[in-house]
Structures are given as C-alpha cells and as structure tokens.
PyMOL commands that place a pseudoatom at each C-alpha (Angstrom):
pseudoatom trace, name=CA, resn=MET, resi=1, chain=A, elem=C, hetatm=0, pos=[-4.875, -11.272, -8.563]
pseudoatom trace, name=CA, resn=ALA, resi=2, chain=A, elem=C, hetatm=0, pos=[-3.587, -7.662, -7.568]
pseudoatom trace, name=CA, resn=GLU, resi=3, chain=A, elem=C, hetatm=0, pos=[-2.623, -7.143, -3.698]
pseudoatom trace, name=CA, resn=PRO, resi=4, chain=A, elem=C, hetatm=0, pos=[-4.545, -5.358, -1.292]
pseudoatom trace, name=CA, resn=ALA, resi=5, chain=A, elem=C, hetatm=0, pos=[-2.247, -1.755, -1.430]
pseudoatom trace, name=CA, resn=TRP, resi=6, chain=A, elem=C, hetatm=0, pos=[-1.928, -2.052, 2.572]
pseudoatom trace, name=CA, resn=GLN, resi=7, chain=A, elem=C, hetatm=0, pos=[-0.543, -5.491, 2.269]
pseudoatom trace, name=CA, resn=GLU, resi=8, chain=A, elem=C, hetatm=0, pos=[2.063, -4.062, -0.349]
pseudoatom trace, name=CA, resn=LEU, resi=9, chain=A, elem=C, hetatm=0, pos=[2.561, -0.658, 2.116]
pseudoatom trace, name=CA, resn=LEU, resi=10, chain=A, elem=C, hetatm=0, pos=[3.291, -3.376, 5.097]
pseudoatom trace, name=CA, resn=ARG, resi=11, chain=A, elem=C, hetatm=0, pos=[5.584, -5.377, 2.852]
pseudoatom trace, name=CA, resn=PHE, resi=12, chain=A, elem=C, hetatm=0, pos=[7.596, -2.150, 1.634]
pseudoatom trace, name=CA, resn=ARG, resi=13, chain=A, elem=C, hetatm=0, pos=[7.819, -1.111, 5.417]
pseudoatom trace, name=CA, resn=LEU, resi=14, chain=A, elem=C, hetatm=0, pos=[9.266, -4.351, 6.712]
pseudoatom trace, name=CA, resn=THR, resi=15, chain=A, elem=C, hetatm=0, pos=[11.366, -4.475, 4.158]
pseudoatom trace, name=CA, resn=GLU, resi=16, chain=A, elem=C, hetatm=0, pos=[12.572, -0.580, 4.606]
pseudoatom trace, name=CA, resn=ARG, resi=17, chain=A, elem=C, hetatm=0, pos=[12.969, -1.613, 8.759]
pseudoatom trace, name=CA, resn=ASN, resi=18, chain=A, elem=C, hetatm=0, pos=[14.642, -4.467, 7.604]
pseudoatom trace, name=CA, resn=ALA, resi=19, chain=A, elem=C, hetatm=0, pos=[17.003, -2.501, 5.614]
pseudoatom trace, name=CA, resn=LYS, resi=20, chain=A, elem=C, hetatm=0, pos=[17.557, 0.142, 8.258]
pseudoatom trace, name=CA, resn=GLU, resi=21, chain=A, elem=C, hetatm=0, pos=[18.353, -2.368, 11.194]
pseudoatom trace, name=CA, resn=SER, resi=22, chain=A, elem=C, hetatm=0, pos=[20.703, -3.951, 9.038]
pseudoatom trace, name=CA, resn=ALA, resi=23, chain=A, elem=C, hetatm=0, pos=[22.874, -0.774, 6.999]
pseudoatom trace, name=CA, resn=TYR, resi=24, chain=A, elem=C, hetatm=0, pos=[24.781, -0.354, 10.332]
pseudoatom trace, name=CA, resn=ALA, resi=25, chain=A, elem=C, hetatm=0, pos=[25.778, -3.901, 10.678]
pseudoatom trace, name=CA, resn=SER, resi=26, chain=A, elem=C, hetatm=0, pos=[29.521, -3.363, 8.768]
pseudoatom trace, name=CA, resn=ILE, resi=27, chain=A, elem=C, hetatm=0, pos=[29.880, -1.126, 10.875]
pseudoatom trace, name=CA, resn=ILE, resi=28, chain=A, elem=C, hetatm=0, pos=[29.140, -2.607, 14.227]
pseudoatom trace, name=CA, resn=GLU, resi=29, chain=A, elem=C, hetatm=0, pos=[31.291, -6.027, 12.778]
pseudoatom trace, name=CA, resn=GLN, resi=30, chain=A, elem=C, hetatm=0, pos=[34.268, -3.319, 12.416]
pseudoatom trace, name=CA, resn=TYR, resi=31, chain=A, elem=C, hetatm=0, pos=[34.152, -1.779, 15.726]
pseudoatom trace, name=CA, resn=ARG, resi=32, chain=A, elem=C, hetatm=0, pos=[33.960, -5.198, 16.272]
pseudoatom trace, name=CA, resn=ARG, resi=33, chain=A, elem=C, hetatm=0, pos=[36.939, -5.881, 14.674]
pseudoatom trace, name=CA, resn=LEU, resi=34, chain=A, elem=C, hetatm=0, pos=[38.718, -3.127, 16.001]
pseudoatom trace, name=CA, resn=ALA, resi=35, chain=A, elem=C, hetatm=0, pos=[38.120, -3.964, 19.869]
pseudoatom trace, name=CA, resn=GLN, resi=36, chain=A, elem=C, hetatm=0, pos=[38.922, -7.508, 19.139]
pseudoatom trace, name=CA, resn=GLN, resi=37, chain=A, elem=C, hetatm=0, pos=[41.992, -6.118, 17.593]
pseudoatom trace, name=CA, resn=THR, resi=38, chain=A, elem=C, hetatm=0, pos=[42.835, -3.218, 20.255]
pseudoatom trace, name=CA, resn=LYS, resi=39, chain=A, elem=C, hetatm=0, pos=[42.783, -6.085, 22.929]
pseudoatom trace, name=CA, resn=LEU, resi=40, chain=A, elem=C, hetatm=0, pos=[45.164, -7.787, 21.280]
pseudoatom trace, name=CA, resn=LEU, resi=41, chain=A, elem=C, hetatm=0, pos=[47.044, -5.077, 20.724]
pseudoatom trace, name=CA, resn=LYS, resi=42, chain=A, elem=C, hetatm=0, pos=[47.329, -4.156, 24.203]
pseudoatom trace, name=CA, resn=GLU, resi=43, chain=A, elem=C, hetatm=0, pos=[48.276, -7.837, 24.837]
pseudoatom trace, name=CA, resn=ARG, resi=44, chain=A, elem=C, hetatm=0, pos=[51.466, -7.012, 22.552]
pseudoatom trace, name=CA, resn=ASN, resi=45, chain=A, elem=C, hetatm=0, pos=[52.052, -3.892, 24.555]
pseudoatom trace, name=CA, resn=ALA, resi=46, chain=A, elem=C, hetatm=0, pos=[51.743, -5.152, 27.813]
pseudoatom trace, name=CA, resn=SER, resi=47, chain=A, elem=C, hetatm=0, pos=[53.705, -7.956, 26.443]
pseudoatom trace, name=CA, resn=LEU, resi=48, chain=A, elem=C, hetatm=0, pos=[56.664, -5.666, 25.288]
pseudoatom trace, name=CA, resn=LEU, resi=49, chain=A, elem=C, hetatm=0, pos=[56.349, -3.348, 28.601]
pseudoatom trace, name=CA, resn=ARG, resi=50, chain=A, elem=C, hetatm=0, pos=[56.983, -6.428, 30.448]
pseudoatom trace, name=CA, resn=ALA, resi=51, chain=A, elem=C, hetatm=0, pos=[59.893, -7.311, 27.804]
pseudoatom trace, name=CA, resn=VAL, resi=52, chain=A, elem=C, hetatm=0, pos=[61.049, -4.097, 28.629]
pseudoatom trace, name=CA, resn=GLY, resi=53, chain=A, elem=C, hetatm=0, pos=[60.795, -4.126, 32.848]
pseudoatom trace, name=CA, resn=SER, resi=54, chain=A, elem=C, hetatm=0, pos=[63.050, -7.568, 32.012]
pseudoatom trace, name=CA, resn=VAL, resi=55, chain=A, elem=C, hetatm=0, pos=[65.764, -5.385, 30.451]
pseudoatom trace, name=CA, resn=ARG, resi=56, chain=A, elem=C, hetatm=0, pos=[65.686, -2.434, 32.299]
pseudoatom trace, name=CA, resn=GLY, resi=57, chain=A, elem=C, hetatm=0, pos=[65.396, -4.856, 35.337]
pseudoatom trace, name=CA, resn=ASN, resi=58, chain=A, elem=C, hetatm=0, pos=[68.635, -7.429, 34.410]
pseudoatom trace, name=CA, resn=PRO, resi=59, chain=A, elem=C, hetatm=0, pos=[71.463, -5.824, 33.189]
pseudoatom trace, name=CA, resn=ASN, resi=60, chain=A, elem=C, hetatm=0, pos=[73.140, -8.687, 32.411]
pseudoatom trace, name=CA, resn=SER, resi=61, chain=A, elem=C, hetatm=0, pos=[71.164, -9.432, 29.255]
pseudoatom trace, name=CA, resn=SER, resi=62, chain=A, elem=C, hetatm=0, pos=[71.953, -9.257, 26.335]
pseudoatom trace, name=CA, resn=THR, resi=63, chain=A, elem=C, hetatm=0, pos=[69.966, -5.916, 25.679]
pseudoatom trace, name=CA, resn=VAL, resi=64, chain=A, elem=C, hetatm=0, pos=[71.236, -3.741, 28.580]
pseudoatom trace, name=CA, resn=PHE, resi=65, chain=A, elem=C, hetatm=0, pos=[68.393, -0.575, 29.071]
pseudoatom trace, name=CA, resn=VAL, resi=66, chain=A, elem=C, hetatm=0, pos=[71.073, 2.667, 29.390]
pseudoatom trace, name=CA, resn=PRO, resi=67, chain=A, elem=C, hetatm=0, pos=[69.018, 5.793, 30.892]
pseudoatom trace, name=CA, resn=GLY, resi=68, chain=A, elem=C, hetatm=0, pos=[69.215, 8.675, 27.937]
pseudoatom trace, name=CA, resn=THR, resi=69, chain=A, elem=C, hetatm=0, pos=[69.351, 6.168, 24.915]
pseudoatom trace, name=CA, resn=GLY, resi=70, chain=A, elem=C, hetatm=0, pos=[66.206, 5.228, 24.116]
pseudoatom trace, name=CA, resn=GLU, resi=71, chain=A, elem=C, hetatm=0, pos=[66.570, 5.756, 20.405]
pseudoatom trace, name=CA, resn=ASP, resi=72, chain=A, elem=C, hetatm=0, pos=[69.046, 3.111, 20.885]
pseudoatom trace, name=CA, resn=ASN, resi=73, chain=A, elem=C, hetatm=0, pos=[67.431, 0.543, 22.924]
pseudoatom trace, name=CA, resn=PRO, resi=74, chain=A, elem=C, hetatm=0, pos=[66.187, -2.299, 20.186]
pseudoatom trace, name=CA, resn=VAL, resi=75, chain=A, elem=C, hetatm=0, pos=[63.430, -3.263, 22.152]
pseudoatom trace, name=CA, resn=ARG, resi=76, chain=A, elem=C, hetatm=0, pos=[62.247, 0.447, 22.423]
pseudoatom trace, name=CA, resn=ALA, resi=77, chain=A, elem=C, hetatm=0, pos=[62.391, 1.151, 18.780]
pseudoatom trace, name=CA, resn=ALA, resi=78, chain=A, elem=C, hetatm=0, pos=[60.733, -2.544, 18.354]
pseudoatom trace, name=CA, resn=TYR, resi=79, chain=A, elem=C, hetatm=0, pos=[58.165, -1.468, 20.841]
pseudoatom trace, name=CA, resn=MET, resi=80, chain=A, elem=C, hetatm=0, pos=[57.659, 1.980, 19.082]
pseudoatom trace, name=CA, resn=ALA, resi=81, chain=A, elem=C, hetatm=0, pos=[57.827, 1.052, 15.564]
pseudoatom trace, name=CA, resn=SER, resi=82, chain=A, elem=C, hetatm=0, pos=[54.567, -1.542, 16.631]
pseudoatom trace, name=CA, resn=LEU, resi=83, chain=A, elem=C, hetatm=0, pos=[53.191, 1.746, 17.920]
pseudoatom trace, name=CA, resn=GLU, resi=84, chain=A, elem=C, hetatm=0, pos=[53.676, 3.730, 14.653]
pseudoatom trace, name=CA, resn=SER, resi=85, chain=A, elem=C, hetatm=0, pos=[51.997, 0.455, 12.715]
pseudoatom trace, name=CA, resn=GLN, resi=86, chain=A, elem=C, hetatm=0, pos=[49.438, -0.044, 15.400]
pseudoatom trace, name=CA, resn=ILE, resi=87, chain=A, elem=C, hetatm=0, pos=[48.164, 3.435, 14.908]
pseudoatom trace, name=CA, resn=SER, resi=88, chain=A, elem=C, hetatm=0, pos=[48.804, 4.013, 11.083]
pseudoatom trace, name=CA, resn=SER, resi=89, chain=A, elem=C, hetatm=0, pos=[46.641, 0.309, 10.776]
pseudoatom trace, name=CA, resn=LEU, resi=90, chain=A, elem=C, hetatm=0, pos=[43.686, 2.057, 13.140]
pseudoatom trace, name=CA, resn=ARG, resi=91, chain=A, elem=C, hetatm=0, pos=[43.754, 5.445, 11.327]
pseudoatom trace, name=CA, resn=ASP, resi=92, chain=A, elem=C, hetatm=0, pos=[44.212, 3.119, 8.025]
pseudoatom trace, name=CA, resn=GLU, resi=93, chain=A, elem=C, hetatm=0, pos=[40.620, 1.266, 9.544]
pseudoatom trace, name=CA, resn=LEU, resi=94, chain=A, elem=C, hetatm=0, pos=[38.694, 4.127, 10.889]
pseudoatom trace, name=CA, resn=ALA, resi=95, chain=A, elem=C, hetatm=0, pos=[38.869, 6.108, 7.392]
pseudoatom trace, name=CA, resn=THR, resi=96, chain=A, elem=C, hetatm=0, pos=[37.675, 2.860, 6.298]
pseudoatom trace, name=CA, resn=VAL, resi=97, chain=A, elem=C, hetatm=0, pos=[34.699, 3.093, 9.063]
pseudoatom trace, name=CA, resn=TYR, resi=98, chain=A, elem=C, hetatm=0, pos=[34.100, 6.836, 8.416]
pseudoatom trace, name=CA, resn=LYS, resi=99, chain=A, elem=C, hetatm=0, pos=[33.730, 6.163, 4.471]
pseudoatom trace, name=CA, resn=THR, resi=100, chain=A, elem=C, hetatm=0, pos=[31.282, 3.038, 5.773]
pseudoatom trace, name=CA, resn=GLN, resi=101, chain=A, elem=C, hetatm=0, pos=[29.477, 4.921, 7.875]
pseudoatom trace, name=CA, resn=GLY, resi=102, chain=A, elem=C, hetatm=0, pos=[29.277, 7.863, 5.255]
pseudoatom trace, name=CA, resn=GLN, resi=103, chain=A, elem=C, hetatm=0, pos=[27.845, 5.787, 2.539]
pseudoatom trace, name=CA, resn=ASN, resi=104, chain=A, elem=C, hetatm=0, pos=[25.419, 4.313, 4.669]
pseudoatom trace, name=CA, resn=ALA, resi=105, chain=A, elem=C, hetatm=0, pos=[24.501, 7.139, 5.616]
pseudoatom trace, name=CA, resn=GLN, resi=106, chain=A, elem=C, hetatm=0, pos=[23.672, 8.521, 1.961]
pseudoatom trace, name=CA, resn=ARG, resi=107, chain=A, elem=C, hetatm=0, pos=[22.285, 5.192, 1.095]
pseudoatom trace, name=CA, resn=LEU, resi=108, chain=A, elem=C, hetatm=0, pos=[19.833, 6.441, 4.483]
pseudoatom trace, name=CA, resn=LEU, resi=109, chain=A, elem=C, hetatm=0, pos=[19.050, 9.762, 2.931]
pseudoatom trace, name=CA, resn=SER, resi=110, chain=A, elem=C, hetatm=0, pos=[18.226, 8.024, -0.153]
pseudoatom trace, name=CA, resn=MET, resi=111, chain=A, elem=C, hetatm=0, pos=[16.000, 4.783, 1.603]
pseudoatom trace, name=CA, resn=ASN, resi=112, chain=A, elem=C, hetatm=0, pos=[14.037, 7.985, 3.115]
pseudoatom trace, name=CA, resn=GLU, resi=113, chain=A, elem=C, hetatm=0, pos=[14.054, 9.391, 0.342]
pseudoatom trace, name=CA, resn=THR, resi=114, chain=A, elem=C, hetatm=0, pos=[12.249, 6.519, -1.428]
pseudoatom trace, name=CA, resn=LEU, resi=115, chain=A, elem=C, hetatm=0, pos=[9.981, 5.982, 1.858]
pseudoatom trace, name=CA, resn=ARG, resi=116, chain=A, elem=C, hetatm=0, pos=[8.893, 9.384, 1.618]
pseudoatom trace, name=CA, resn=GLU, resi=117, chain=A, elem=C, hetatm=0, pos=[7.760, 8.920, -2.332]
pseudoatom trace, name=CA, resn=LYS, resi=118, chain=A, elem=C, hetatm=0, pos=[5.924, 6.095, -1.662]
pseudoatom trace, name=CA, resn=GLU, resi=119, chain=A, elem=C, hetatm=0, pos=[4.725, 7.436, 1.173]
pseudoatom trace, name=CA, resn=GLU, resi=120, chain=A, elem=C, hetatm=0, pos=[3.185, 10.311, -1.066]
pseudoatom trace, name=CA, resn=LEU, resi=121, chain=A, elem=C, hetatm=0, pos=[2.001, 7.745, -3.786]
pseudoatom trace, name=CA, resn=SER, resi=122, chain=A, elem=C, hetatm=0, pos=[0.431, 5.893, -0.699]
pseudoatom trace, name=CA, resn=ARG, resi=123, chain=A, elem=C, hetatm=0, pos=[-1.740, 8.784, 0.259]
pseudoatom trace, name=CA, resn=ILE, resi=124, chain=A, elem=C, hetatm=0, pos=[-2.490, 9.497, -2.775]
pseudoatom trace, name=CA, resn=ASP, resi=125, chain=A, elem=C, hetatm=0, pos=[-3.530, 6.159, -3.543]
pseudoatom trace, name=CA, resn=SER, resi=126, chain=A, elem=C, hetatm=0, pos=[-5.628, 6.080, -0.200]
pseudoatom trace, name=CA, resn=GLU, resi=127, chain=A, elem=C, hetatm=0, pos=[-7.142, 9.307, -1.478]
pseudoatom trace, name=CA, resn=ASN, resi=128, chain=A, elem=C, hetatm=0, pos=[-8.128, 7.991, -4.930]
pseudoatom trace, name=CA, resn=LEU, resi=129, chain=A, elem=C, hetatm=0, pos=[-9.332, 5.161, -3.559]
pseudoatom trace, name=CA, resn=ARG, resi=130, chain=A, elem=C, hetatm=0, pos=[-11.519, 7.205, -1.360]
pseudoatom trace, name=CA, resn=LYS, resi=131, chain=A, elem=C, hetatm=0, pos=[-13.026, 8.791, -3.375]
pseudoatom trace, name=CA, resn=THR, resi=132, chain=A, elem=C, hetatm=0, pos=[-13.871, 5.954, -6.002]
pseudoatom trace, name=CA, resn=ARG, resi=133, chain=A, elem=C, hetatm=0, pos=[-15.288, 4.510, -2.827]
pseudoatom trace, name=CA, resn=GLU, resi=134, chain=A, elem=C, hetatm=0, pos=[-17.622, 7.662, -2.581]
pseudoatom trace, name=CA, resn=GLU, resi=135, chain=A, elem=C, hetatm=0, pos=[-18.543, 7.721, -6.072]
pseudoatom trace, name=CA, resn=LEU, resi=136, chain=A, elem=C, hetatm=0, pos=[-19.749, 3.954, -5.948]
pseudoatom trace, name=CA, resn=ALA, resi=137, chain=A, elem=C, hetatm=0, pos=[-21.471, 4.914, -3.114]
pseudoatom trace, name=CA, resn=VAL, resi=138, chain=A, elem=C, hetatm=0, pos=[-22.901, 7.551, -4.704]
pseudoatom trace, name=CA, resn=PHE, resi=139, chain=A, elem=C, hetatm=0, pos=[-24.076, 5.805, -7.757]
pseudoatom trace, name=CA, resn=LYS, resi=140, chain=A, elem=C, hetatm=0, pos=[-25.376, 2.703, -5.559]
pseudoatom trace, name=CA, resn=ARG, resi=141, chain=A, elem=C, hetatm=0, pos=[-27.559, 5.055, -4.166]
pseudoatom trace, name=CA, resn=LYS, resi=142, chain=A, elem=C, hetatm=0, pos=[-28.915, 6.281, -7.183]
pseudoatom trace, name=CA, resn=VAL, resi=143, chain=A, elem=C, hetatm=0, pos=[-29.046, 2.836, -9.189]
pseudoatom trace, name=CA, resn=ASP, resi=144, chain=A, elem=C, hetatm=0, pos=[-31.161, 1.657, -6.029]
pseudoatom trace, name=CA, resn=GLN, resi=145, chain=A, elem=C, hetatm=0, pos=[-33.109, 4.881, -6.225]
pseudoatom trace, name=CA, resn=HIS, resi=146, chain=A, elem=C, hetatm=0, pos=[-33.744, 3.951, -10.166]
pseudoatom trace, name=CA, resn=ALA, resi=147, chain=A, elem=C, hetatm=0, pos=[-34.692, 0.174, -9.107]
pseudoatom trace, name=CA, resn=GLU, resi=148, chain=A, elem=C, hetatm=0, pos=[-37.549, 1.959, -6.862]
pseudoatom trace, name=CA, resn=LEU, resi=149, chain=A, elem=C, hetatm=0, pos=[-38.495, 3.972, -9.398]
pseudoatom trace, name=CA, resn=MET, resi=150, chain=A, elem=C, hetatm=0, pos=[-38.847, 1.113, -11.636]
pseudoatom trace, name=CA, resn=ALA, resi=151, chain=A, elem=C, hetatm=0, pos=[-40.963, -0.650, -9.403]
pseudoatom trace, name=CA, resn=GLU, resi=152, chain=A, elem=C, hetatm=0, pos=[-43.119, 1.882, -8.578]
pseudoatom trace, name=CA, resn=LYS, resi=153, chain=A, elem=C, hetatm=0, pos=[-43.332, 2.177, -12.910]
pseudoatom trace, name=CA, resn=ASP, resi=154, chain=A, elem=C, hetatm=0, pos=[-44.549, -1.602, -13.182]
pseudoatom trace, name=CA, resn=ARG, resi=155, chain=A, elem=C, hetatm=0, pos=[-46.460, -1.289, -10.490]
pseudoatom trace, name=CA, resn=THR, resi=156, chain=A, elem=C, hetatm=0, pos=[-48.650, 1.748, -12.385]
pseudoatom trace, name=CA, resn=LEU, resi=157, chain=A, elem=C, hetatm=0, pos=[-48.244, -0.112, -15.435]
pseudoatom trace, name=CA, resn=GLN, resi=158, chain=A, elem=C, hetatm=0, pos=[-49.991, -3.345, -13.908]
pseudoatom trace, name=CA, resn=ILE, resi=159, chain=A, elem=C, hetatm=0, pos=[-52.884, -1.212, -12.598]
pseudoatom trace, name=CA, resn=LEU, resi=160, chain=A, elem=C, hetatm=0, pos=[-52.894, 0.429, -16.102]
pseudoatom trace, name=CA, resn=HIS, resi=161, chain=A, elem=C, hetatm=0, pos=[-52.509, -2.908, -17.953]
pseudoatom trace, name=CA, resn=ASP, resi=162, chain=A, elem=C, hetatm=0, pos=[-55.827, -4.259, -15.263]
pseudoatom trace, name=CA, resn=GLU, resi=163, chain=A, elem=C, hetatm=0, pos=[-57.782, -0.535, -15.932]
pseudoatom trace, name=CA, resn=ILE, resi=164, chain=A, elem=C, hetatm=0, pos=[-57.450, -1.538, -20.027]
pseudoatom trace, name=CA, resn=SER, resi=165, chain=A, elem=C, hetatm=0, pos=[-58.694, -4.792, -19.896]
pseudoatom trace, name=CA, resn=THR, resi=166, chain=A, elem=C, hetatm=0, pos=[-61.806, -3.921, -17.179]
pseudoatom trace, name=CA, resn=PHE, resi=167, chain=A, elem=C, hetatm=0, pos=[-61.986, -1.144, -19.952]
pseudoatom trace, name=CA, resn=GLN, resi=168, chain=A, elem=C, hetatm=0, pos=[-62.369, -3.105, -23.074]
pseudoatom trace, name=CA, resn=LEU, resi=169, chain=A, elem=C, hetatm=0, pos=[-64.545, -5.772, -21.345]
pseudoatom trace, name=CA, resn=GLU, resi=170, chain=A, elem=C, hetatm=0, pos=[-66.789, -3.183, -20.323]
pseudoatom trace, name=CA, resn=LEU, resi=171, chain=A, elem=C, hetatm=0, pos=[-66.564, -2.188, -23.873]
pseudoatom trace, name=CA, resn=GLY, resi=172, chain=A, elem=C, hetatm=0, pos=[-67.105, -5.159, -25.700]
pseudoatom trace, name=CA, resn=GLN, resi=173, chain=A, elem=C, hetatm=0, pos=[-70.470, -5.532, -23.211]
pseudoatom trace, name=CA, resn=ILE, resi=174, chain=A, elem=C, hetatm=0, pos=[-71.468, -2.058, -24.103]
pseudoatom trace, name=CA, resn=GLU, resi=175, chain=A, elem=C, hetatm=0, pos=[-70.681, -3.030, -28.148]
pseudoatom trace, name=CA, resn=GLU, resi=176, chain=A, elem=C, hetatm=0, pos=[-73.125, -6.454, -27.652]
pseudoatom trace, name=CA, resn=ARG, resi=177, chain=A, elem=C, hetatm=0, pos=[-75.385, -4.372, -26.621]
pseudoatom trace, name=CA, resn=ASN, resi=178, chain=A, elem=C, hetatm=0, pos=[-75.462, -1.928, -28.843]
pseudoatom trace, name=CA, resn=SER, resi=179, chain=A, elem=C, hetatm=0, pos=[-75.232, -4.299, -31.450]
pseudoatom trace, name=CA, resn=THR, resi=180, chain=A, elem=C, hetatm=0, pos=[-78.520, -5.873, -29.912]
pseudoatom trace, name=CA, resn=LEU, resi=181, chain=A, elem=C, hetatm=0, pos=[-80.581, -2.503, -29.725]
pseudoatom trace, name=CA, resn=THR, resi=182, chain=A, elem=C, hetatm=0, pos=[-79.567, -1.786, -33.139]
pseudoatom trace, name=CA, resn=LYS, resi=183, chain=A, elem=C, hetatm=0, pos=[-80.684, -5.697, -34.126]
pseudoatom trace, name=CA, resn=ASP, resi=184, chain=A, elem=C, hetatm=0, pos=[-83.532, -4.427, -32.036]
pseudoatom trace, name=CA, resn=ASN, resi=185, chain=A, elem=C, hetatm=0, pos=[-84.276, -0.989, -33.473]
pseudoatom trace, name=CA, resn=ALA, resi=186, chain=A, elem=C, hetatm=0, pos=[-83.881, -2.544, -36.969]
pseudoatom trace, name=CA, resn=LYS, resi=187, chain=A, elem=C, hetatm=0, pos=[-86.826, -5.113, -36.325]
pseudoatom trace, name=CA, resn=LEU, resi=188, chain=A, elem=C, hetatm=0, pos=[-89.241, -2.148, -34.314]
pseudoatom trace, name=CA, resn=LEU, resi=189, chain=A, elem=C, hetatm=0, pos=[-87.887, 0.151, -38.090]
pseudoatom trace, name=CA, resn=GLN, resi=190, chain=A, elem=C, hetatm=0, pos=[-88.702, -2.575, -40.005]
pseudoatom trace, name=CA, resn=ARG, resi=191, chain=A, elem=C, hetatm=0, pos=[-92.227, -3.923, -38.325]
pseudoatom trace, name=CA, resn=TRP, resi=192, chain=A, elem=C, hetatm=0, pos=[-93.275, -0.015, -38.315]
pseudoatom trace, name=CA, resn=LEU, resi=193, chain=A, elem=C, hetatm=0, pos=[-92.454, 0.066, -42.398]
pseudoatom trace, name=CA, resn=ASP, resi=194, chain=A, elem=C, hetatm=0, pos=[-94.634, -2.846, -42.964]
pseudoatom trace, name=CA, resn=ALA, resi=195, chain=A, elem=C, hetatm=0, pos=[-97.399, -1.615, -40.667]
pseudoatom trace, name=CA, resn=LYS, resi=196, chain=A, elem=C, hetatm=0, pos=[-97.300, 2.041, -42.878]
pseudoatom trace, name=CA, resn=GLN, resi=197, chain=A, elem=C, hetatm=0, pos=[-96.976, 0.273, -45.806]
pseudoatom trace, name=CA, resn=ALA, resi=198, chain=A, elem=C, hetatm=0, pos=[-99.924, -1.871, -44.835]
pseudoatom trace, name=CA, resn=GLU, resi=199, chain=A, elem=C, hetatm=0, pos=[-102.390, 1.099, -44.228]
pseudoatom trace, name=CA, resn=ALA, resi=200, chain=A, elem=C, hetatm=0, pos=[-101.262, 3.003, -47.366]
pseudoatom trace, name=CA, resn=ASN, resi=201, chain=A, elem=C, hetatm=0, pos=[-102.308, -0.151, -49.261]
pseudoatom trace, name=CA, resn=LYS, resi=202, chain=A, elem=C, hetatm=0, pos=[-106.026, -0.195, -47.403]
pseudoatom trace, name=CA, resn=MET, resi=203, chain=A, elem=C, hetatm=0, pos=[-105.725, 3.469, -48.278]
for i in range(1, 203): cmd.bond("trace and resi %d" % i, "trace and resi %d" % (i + 1))
show_as sticks, trace
zoom trace
C-alpha cells in the first residue's frame, strides 16, 4: 500500500534538512583542525622565539646572535623556514577548504534545485488530488441523487403495482357479473323464445 503523499514529502524534507546540516561538516572539521594546528604552531613559534631570546641573552652559547647578520643565524633561518613551511601548508589546506566549500556549494545548489522540482511535483500532485476529490464529491452527489430518484421510482412502481392489482380485482368482479348477466340474459331469451313458440303453437 502506497504511503500518503504528505508522509513522503515530510520524509524528503527531513532528508534534505539532514543533508543541509551535514553539508558543511567537513569544512567545520577542517577549520577545527586548522585551529588546532594554529595553536600548535603558535606554541612552536613561541618556543622558537624563546630560543632566539636565549641565544641573544647568552653570547657564550654555541650559537651567537650577531646584529645585522640574521640571515646567517641558524635559529633564525630555521624559524623562517618553519614559518614558510607552515604558511605553505596552511595555504594548501586553505585551498582544499575552498575547493571543498565550492563543491558543497554546488551540491547545495543541486539539492535546492532538486527540492524545487520535488516541491513543484508535490504541488502538481496536490492540485491533481484536490481536483480528484472535487470530482469524487460531484460523483457522490450524482450517485445520491440517482439513488433518491431510483427510490422514488420504486415507490411509484409499487403504487402502480398496487393500482394494477386493484384494477385486476375489480375487472375480475366485473367479468364475473358480466358472465352472470350473460347467463341470465340467455335464460330470459330462451324463456321468451319458448313463450313465443308456445303462442305460435296455439295459433
């Protein structure tokens, strides 16, 4: 048995809502990972900065900070290389996020278009259902009217049957009276003929 259209529409709307809510789940997860990585990188950078500070504050250490020669400082060079690597990695991840976001946006547009088509089909189905119900109501009224007409005809037919039975009974009584009168007339005629024959015999 097919489910009602409104249940199917409700199930479709719930599915669409869940799809919309989960469409950006991957982006949110990537941003969360970026935030964690940013936090770790900040901690690493702070650690490197502390290392640079310790080098500056301790000229007797194995690595000596010399003003104006930052490019030759291994700590600074390592720090810059780390930053550049982090920037490159972040750019790659950001590009991936943008790509994923574009794909999700395209999917959302496609889902919205599908939803619009489904809503249009649902509207057409609802309109057809409304028209069908109106036609059904008209047919029911016609059936009721026909039933009333048939009941009235049955009542009229019963009355006619009763009248015919009455007329047949009266006709039988009339025919019986006519038969009796015919017999009486025949007897009277015979008596009259006999009387005339008697008179003729006397003559």
